[in-house]
A tleap script that builds the chain and sets N, CA, C and O, in Angstrom:
source leaprc.protein.ff14SB
mol = sequence {
  NMET ARG GLY PHE LEU ARG ARG LEU ILE ALA
  GLU ASP ASP GLY GLN THR MET ILE GLU TYR
  ALA LEU LEU ALA GLY ILE ILE ALA VAL ALA
  ALA ILE THR ILE LEU SER THR LEU ARG GLY
  SER ILE VAL GLU VAL PHE GLY THR VAL ASN
  ASP ALA LEU THR GLY ALA GLN VAL GLY ASP
  ALA CGLY
}
set mol.1.N position { 21.060 14.275 34.696 }
set mol.1.CA position { 19.886 14.027 33.929 }
set mol.1.C position { 19.008 15.665 33.038 }
set mol.1.O position { 18.714 15.768 31.847 }
set mol.2.N position { 18.776 16.840 34.299 }
set mol.2.CA position { 18.679 17.943 33.875 }
set mol.2.C position { 19.080 18.601 32.385 }
set mol.2.O position { 18.370 19.225 31.596 }
set mol.3.N position { 20.561 18.203 32.303 }
set mol.3.CA position { 21.143 18.673 30.994 }
set mol.3.C position { 20.790 17.918 29.970 }
set mol.3.O position { 20.459 18.445 28.907 }
set mol.4.N position { 20.812 16.294 30.169 }
set mol.4.CA position { 20.549 15.897 28.862 }
set mol.4.C position { 18.686 15.976 28.350 }
set mol.4.O position { 18.142 15.552 27.330 }
set mol.5.N position { 18.236 16.542 29.292 }
set mol.5.CA position { 16.558 16.857 28.739 }
set mol.5.C position { 16.951 18.235 28.510 }
set mol.5.O position { 16.251 18.480 27.528 }
set mol.6.N position { 17.565 19.248 28.737 }
set mol.6.CA position { 17.393 20.142 28.005 }
set mol.6.C position { 18.134 20.261 26.612 }
set mol.6.O position { 17.905 21.112 25.753 }
set mol.7.N position { 19.142 19.161 26.553 }
set mol.7.CA position { 19.520 19.382 25.158 }
set mol.7.C position { 18.847 18.718 24.429 }
set mol.7.O position { 18.899 19.127 23.269 }
set mol.8.N position { 18.075 17.657 24.612 }
set mol.8.CA position { 17.115 16.855 23.687 }
set mol.8.C position { 15.969 17.893 23.436 }
set mol.8.O position { 15.596 18.126 22.286 }
set mol.9.N position { 15.450 18.477 24.457 }
set mol.9.CA position { 14.484 19.556 23.869 }
set mol.9.C position { 15.396 20.927 23.051 }
set mol.9.O position { 14.684 21.512 22.235 }
set mol.10.N position { 16.411 21.322 23.136 }
set mol.10.CA position { 16.989 22.236 22.355 }
set mol.10.C position { 17.268 21.653 20.795 }
set mol.10.O position { 17.011 22.381 19.837 }
set mol.11.N position { 17.728 20.500 20.630 }
set mol.11.CA position { 18.012 20.011 19.732 }
set mol.11.C position { 16.874 19.581 18.815 }
set mol.11.O position { 15.765 19.249 19.232 }
set mol.12.N position { 17.270 19.617 17.403 }
set mol.12.CA position { 16.003 19.540 16.139 }
set mol.12.C position { 16.260 18.526 15.606 }
set mol.12.O position { 15.250 18.174 14.995 }
set mol.13.N position { 17.137 17.750 15.462 }
set mol.13.CA position { 17.329 16.964 14.564 }
set mol.13.C position { 16.219 15.733 14.720 }
set mol.13.O position { 15.606 15.300 13.745 }
set mol.14.N position { 16.057 15.275 15.941 }
set mol.14.CA position { 15.003 14.218 16.173 }
set mol.14.C position { 14.176 14.550 15.464 }
set mol.14.O position { 13.761 13.670 14.710 }
set mol.15.N position { 13.414 16.217 15.329 }
set mol.15.CA position { 12.268 16.524 15.322 }
set mol.15.C position { 12.143 16.612 13.636 }
set mol.15.O position { 11.215 16.166 12.960 }
set mol.16.N position { 13.436 17.370 13.124 }
set mol.16.CA position { 13.469 17.151 11.798 }
set mol.16.C position { 12.940 15.427 11.045 }
set mol.16.O position { 12.087 15.137 10.206 }
set mol.17.N position { 13.970 14.559 11.872 }
set mol.17.CA position { 13.596 13.161 11.331 }
set mol.17.C position { 12.375 12.699 11.544 }
set mol.17.O position { 11.932 11.866 10.754 }
set mol.18.N position { 11.591 13.135 12.637 }
set mol.18.CA position { 10.088 12.728 12.475 }
set mol.18.C position { 9.280 13.422 11.663 }
set mol.18.O position { 8.248 12.826 11.353 }
set mol.19.N position { 9.452 14.680 11.148 }
set mol.19.CA position { 8.916 15.304 10.093 }
set mol.19.C position { 9.274 14.767 8.626 }
set mol.19.O position { 8.491 14.779 7.676 }
set mol.20.N position { 10.383 14.368 8.607 }
set mol.20.CA position { 10.556 13.789 7.334 }
set mol.20.C position { 9.724 12.405 7.337 }
set mol.20.O position { 8.923 12.305 6.407 }
set mol.21.N position { 9.794 11.265 8.289 }
set mol.21.CA position { 9.280 10.263 8.213 }
set mol.21.C position { 7.967 10.482 7.927 }
set mol.21.O position { 7.434 9.939 6.959 }
set mol.22.N position { 7.164 11.497 8.939 }
set mol.22.CA position { 5.701 11.782 8.498 }
set mol.22.C position { 5.373 12.015 7.128 }
set mol.22.O position { 4.403 11.540 6.536 }
set mol.23.N position { 6.441 12.948 6.558 }
set mol.23.CA position { 5.742 12.950 5.275 }
set mol.23.C position { 5.984 12.012 4.549 }
set mol.23.O position { 5.078 11.714 3.772 }
set mol.24.N position { 7.214 11.217 4.501 }
set mol.24.CA position { 7.159 10.104 3.697 }
set mol.24.C position { 5.682 9.083 3.910 }
set mol.24.O position { 4.887 8.711 3.047 }
set mol.25.N position { 5.688 8.852 5.201 }
set mol.25.CA position { 4.183 8.189 5.381 }
set mol.25.C position { 3.307 8.670 4.558 }
set mol.25.O position { 2.951 7.934 3.639 }
set mol.26.N position { 2.810 9.832 4.650 }
set mol.26.CA position { 1.726 10.967 3.814 }
set mol.26.C position { 2.238 10.587 2.786 }
set mol.26.O position { 1.598 9.573 2.505 }
set mol.27.N position { 3.205 10.784 1.808 }
set mol.27.CA position { 3.000 10.374 0.518 }
set mol.27.C position { 2.986 9.141 -0.038 }
set mol.27.O position { 2.638 8.956 -1.204 }
set mol.28.N position { 3.473 7.937 0.990 }
set mol.28.CA position { 3.065 6.515 0.539 }
set mol.28.C position { 1.469 6.562 0.492 }
set mol.28.O position { 0.816 6.152 -0.467 }
set mol.29.N position { 0.998 7.044 1.501 }
set mol.29.CA position { -0.935 6.782 1.651 }
set mol.29.C position { -1.072 7.261 0.533 }
set mol.29.O position { -1.700 6.586 -0.283 }
set mol.30.N position { -0.601 8.408 0.177 }
set mol.30.CA position { -1.263 9.235 -1.218 }
set mol.30.C position { -1.157 8.104 -2.026 }
set mol.30.O position { -2.238 7.733 -2.486 }
set mol.31.N position { -0.035 7.344 -2.385 }
set mol.31.CA position { 0.535 7.120 -3.902 }
set mol.31.C position { -0.196 5.672 -3.711 }
set mol.31.O position { -0.263 5.023 -4.756 }
set mol.32.N position { -0.685 5.136 -2.697 }
set mol.32.CA position { -1.192 3.576 -2.380 }
set mol.32.C position { -2.938 4.021 -2.847 }
set mol.32.O position { -3.712 3.473 -3.632 }
set mol.33.N position { -3.042 4.845 -2.256 }
set mol.33.CA position { -4.784 5.268 -2.693 }
set mol.33.C position { -5.151 5.659 -3.897 }
set mol.33.O position { -6.258 5.390 -4.363 }
set mol.34.N position { -3.986 6.533 -4.699 }
set mol.34.CA position { -4.231 6.985 -6.302 }
set mol.34.C position { -3.893 5.632 -6.958 }
set mol.34.O position { -4.497 5.433 -8.012 }
set mol.35.N position { -3.197 4.826 -6.622 }
set mol.35.CA position { -2.855 3.121 -7.673 }
set mol.35.C position { -4.285 2.443 -7.143 }
set mol.35.O position { -4.975 1.954 -8.037 }
set mol.36.N position { -4.704 2.378 -6.039 }
set mol.36.CA position { -6.125 1.454 -5.831 }
set mol.36.C position { -6.705 2.244 -6.887 }
set mol.36.O position { -6.619 1.837 -8.046 }
set mol.37.N position { -7.303 3.359 -6.608 }
set mol.37.CA position { -8.199 4.207 -7.364 }
set mol.37.C position { -8.206 3.774 -9.036 }
set mol.37.O position { -9.092 3.199 -9.667 }
set mol.38.N position { -6.993 4.233 -9.454 }
set mol.38.CA position { -6.968 4.038 -10.966 }
set mol.38.C position { -6.271 2.368 -10.916 }
set mol.38.O position { -5.421 2.271 -11.801 }
set mol.39.N position { -6.377 1.501 -10.377 }
set mol.39.CA position { -6.203 -0.027 -10.535 }
set mol.39.C position { -6.786 -0.233 -11.825 }
set mol.39.O position { -5.916 -0.641 -12.595 }
set mol.40.N position { -8.087 -0.100 -12.465 }
set mol.40.CA position { -8.619 -0.833 -13.116 }
set mol.40.C position { -8.029 0.076 -14.913 }
set mol.40.O position { -7.649 -0.297 -16.022 }
set mol.41.N position { -8.249 1.167 -14.315 }
set mol.41.CA position { -7.334 1.589 -15.301 }
set mol.41.C position { -6.155 1.163 -16.001 }
set mol.41.O position { -5.998 0.772 -17.157 }
set mol.42.N position { -5.436 1.309 -15.131 }
set mol.42.CA position { -4.117 0.769 -15.121 }
set mol.42.C position { -3.801 -0.740 -15.880 }
set mol.42.O position { -2.953 -1.120 -16.687 }
set mol.43.N position { -4.985 -1.402 -15.154 }
set mol.43.CA position { -4.989 -2.871 -15.946 }
set mol.43.C position { -5.359 -2.815 -17.055 }
set mol.43.O position { -4.593 -3.422 -17.802 }
set mol.44.N position { -6.360 -2.275 -17.651 }
set mol.44.CA position { -7.028 -2.074 -19.001 }
set mol.44.C position { -5.933 -1.234 -19.959 }
set mol.44.O position { -6.099 -1.438 -21.161 }
set mol.45.N position { -4.842 -0.325 -19.609 }
set mol.45.CA position { -4.103 0.189 -20.214 }
set mol.45.C position { -2.964 -1.209 -20.746 }
set mol.45.O position { -2.720 -1.522 -21.912 }
set mol.46.N position { -2.451 -1.823 -19.560 }
set mol.46.CA position { -1.606 -2.941 -20.064 }
set mol.46.C position { -2.118 -4.054 -20.762 }
set mol.46.O position { -1.355 -4.701 -21.479 }
set mol.47.N position { -3.412 -4.393 -20.642 }
set mol.47.CA position { -3.813 -5.221 -21.213 }
set mol.47.C position { -4.249 -4.721 -23.048 }
set mol.47.O position { -4.226 -5.420 -24.061 }
set mol.48.N position { -4.447 -3.931 -22.953 }
set mol.48.CA position { -4.691 -2.993 -24.308 }
set mol.48.C position { -3.123 -3.371 -24.949 }
set mol.48.O position { -3.085 -3.957 -26.031 }
set mol.49.N position { -1.802 -3.003 -24.222 }
set mol.49.CA position { -0.625 -2.758 -24.738 }
set mol.49.C position { -0.150 -4.285 -25.246 }
set mol.49.O position { 0.437 -4.682 -26.253 }
set mol.50.N position { -0.677 -4.926 -24.089 }
set mol.50.CA position { -0.402 -6.379 -24.460 }
set mol.50.C position { -1.021 -6.951 -25.339 }
set mol.50.O position { -0.431 -7.896 -25.864 }
set mol.51.N position { -2.103 -6.693 -25.724 }
set mol.51.CA position { -2.990 -7.627 -27.009 }
set mol.51.C position { -2.227 -7.007 -28.388 }
set mol.51.O position { -2.093 -7.838 -29.286 }
set mol.52.N position { -1.630 -5.436 -28.709 }
set mol.52.CA position { -1.269 -5.082 -29.283 }
set mol.52.C position { -0.151 -5.241 -29.845 }
set mol.52.O position { 0.052 -4.970 -31.028 }
set mol.53.N position { 0.895 -5.804 -28.870 }
set mol.53.CA position { 2.003 -6.425 -28.581 }
set mol.53.C position { 2.012 -7.974 -29.486 }
set mol.53.O position { 2.839 -8.326 -30.327 }
set mol.54.N position { 0.632 -8.830 -28.919 }
set mol.54.CA position { 0.573 -10.166 -29.227 }
set mol.54.C position { 0.540 -10.217 -30.566 }
set mol.54.O position { 1.330 -10.823 -31.289 }
set mol.55.N position { -0.672 -9.371 -30.986 }
set mol.55.CA position { -1.271 -9.174 -32.384 }
set mol.55.C position { -0.113 -8.942 -33.515 }
set mol.55.O position { 0.036 -9.535 -34.584 }
set mol.56.N position { 0.850 -7.627 -32.794 }
set mol.56.CA position { 1.987 -7.381 -33.956 }
set mol.56.C position { 3.219 -8.699 -34.256 }
set mol.56.O position { 3.921 -8.816 -35.261 }
set mol.57.N position { 3.187 -9.651 -32.951 }
set mol.57.CA position { 3.829 -10.832 -33.136 }
set mol.57.C position { 3.420 -11.584 -34.189 }
set mol.57.O position { 4.039 -11.853 -35.218 }
set mol.58.N position { 1.790 -12.061 -33.683 }
set mol.58.CA position { 1.309 -12.874 -34.710 }
set mol.58.C position { 1.053 -12.610 -36.571 }
set mol.58.O position { 0.845 -13.406 -37.487 }
set mol.59.N position { 1.200 -11.036 -36.518 }
set mol.59.CA position { 1.035 -10.791 -37.835 }
set mol.59.C position { 2.349 -10.563 -38.346 }
set mol.59.O position { 2.340 -10.326 -39.554 }
set mol.60.N position { 3.742 -10.559 -37.685 }
set mol.60.CA position { 4.541 -10.746 -38.517 }
set mol.60.C position { 5.363 -12.061 -38.887 }
set mol.60.O position { 6.231 -12.209 -39.747 }
set mol.61.N position { 4.781 -13.045 -37.902 }
set mol.61.CA position { 5.107 -14.509 -38.183 }
set mol.61.C position { 4.233 -14.816 -39.324 }
set mol.61.O position { 4.864 -15.637 -39.989 }
set mol.62.N position { 3.365 -14.634 -39.764 }
set mol.62.CA position { 2.810 -14.741 -41.089 }
set mol.62.C position { 2.970 -14.327 -42.210 }
set mol.62.O position { 2.223 -14.695 -43.117 }
savepdb mol mol.pdb
quit
Protein backbone atom coordinates (compact mmCIF):
# COMPACT_ATOMS: atom_id res chain seq x y z
CA UNK A 1 0.00 0.00 0.00
CA UNK A 2 2.84 2.40 0.82
CA UNK A 3 4.49 1.71 -2.52
CA UNK A 4 1.28 2.57 -4.33
CA UNK A 5 0.89 5.87 -2.47
CA UNK A 6 4.51 6.83 -3.06
CA UNK A 7 4.20 6.04 -6.76
CA UNK A 8 0.92 7.96 -6.98
CA UNK A 9 2.50 11.02 -5.36
CA UNK A 10 5.67 10.77 -7.47
CA UNK A 11 3.89 10.43 -10.84
CA UNK A 12 2.69 13.63 -12.44
CA UNK A 13 0.57 12.19 -15.27
CA UNK A 14 -2.63 12.59 -13.26
CA UNK A 15 -1.67 16.10 -12.23
CA UNK A 16 -1.03 17.08 -15.84
CA UNK A 17 -4.39 15.63 -16.91
CA UNK A 18 -6.17 17.60 -14.19
CA UNK A 19 -4.39 20.78 -15.25
CA UNK A 20 -5.46 20.28 -18.88
CA UNK A 21 -9.05 19.58 -17.78
CA UNK A 22 -9.11 22.76 -15.69
CA UNK A 23 -7.65 24.77 -18.55
CA UNK A 24 -10.26 23.37 -20.97
CA UNK A 25 -13.00 24.21 -18.46
CA UNK A 26 -11.78 27.78 -18.06
CA UNK A 27 -11.62 28.23 -21.84
CA UNK A 28 -15.15 26.83 -22.21
CA UNK A 29 -16.54 29.18 -19.55
CA UNK A 30 -14.79 32.15 -21.16
CA UNK A 31 -16.14 31.23 -24.61
CA UNK A 32 -19.69 30.85 -23.29
CA UNK A 33 -19.45 34.17 -21.46
CA UNK A 34 -18.13 36.00 -24.52
CA UNK A 35 -20.72 34.50 -26.85
CA UNK A 36 -23.52 35.29 -24.39
CA UNK A 37 -22.32 38.87 -24.15
CA UNK A 38 -22.05 39.29 -27.91
CA UNK A 39 -25.24 37.36 -28.70
CA UNK A 40 -27.23 40.43 -29.76
CA UNK A 41 -24.50 41.63 -32.07
CA UNK A 42 -24.05 38.20 -33.61
CA UNK A 43 -27.79 37.84 -34.25
CA UNK A 44 -27.85 41.31 -35.81
CA UNK A 45 -24.94 40.52 -38.14
CA UNK A 46 -26.51 37.26 -39.31
CA UNK A 47 -29.85 39.04 -39.78
CA UNK A 48 -28.18 41.69 -41.93
CA UNK A 49 -26.43 39.03 -44.02
CA UNK A 50 -29.69 37.11 -44.37
CA UNK A 51 -31.55 40.24 -45.49
CA UNK A 52 -28.81 41.07 -48.00
CA UNK A 53 -28.88 37.56 -49.44
CA UNK A 54 -32.67 37.51 -49.59
CA UNK A 55 -32.67 40.90 -51.32
CA UNK A 56 -30.06 39.67 -53.83
CA UNK A 57 -32.20 36.65 -54.67
CA UNK A 58 -35.32 38.75 -55.15
CA UNK A 59 -33.41 41.30 -57.24
CA UNK A 60 -31.92 38.60 -59.49
CA UNK A 61 -35.28 36.91 -60.08
CA UNK A 62 -36.97 40.10 -61.29
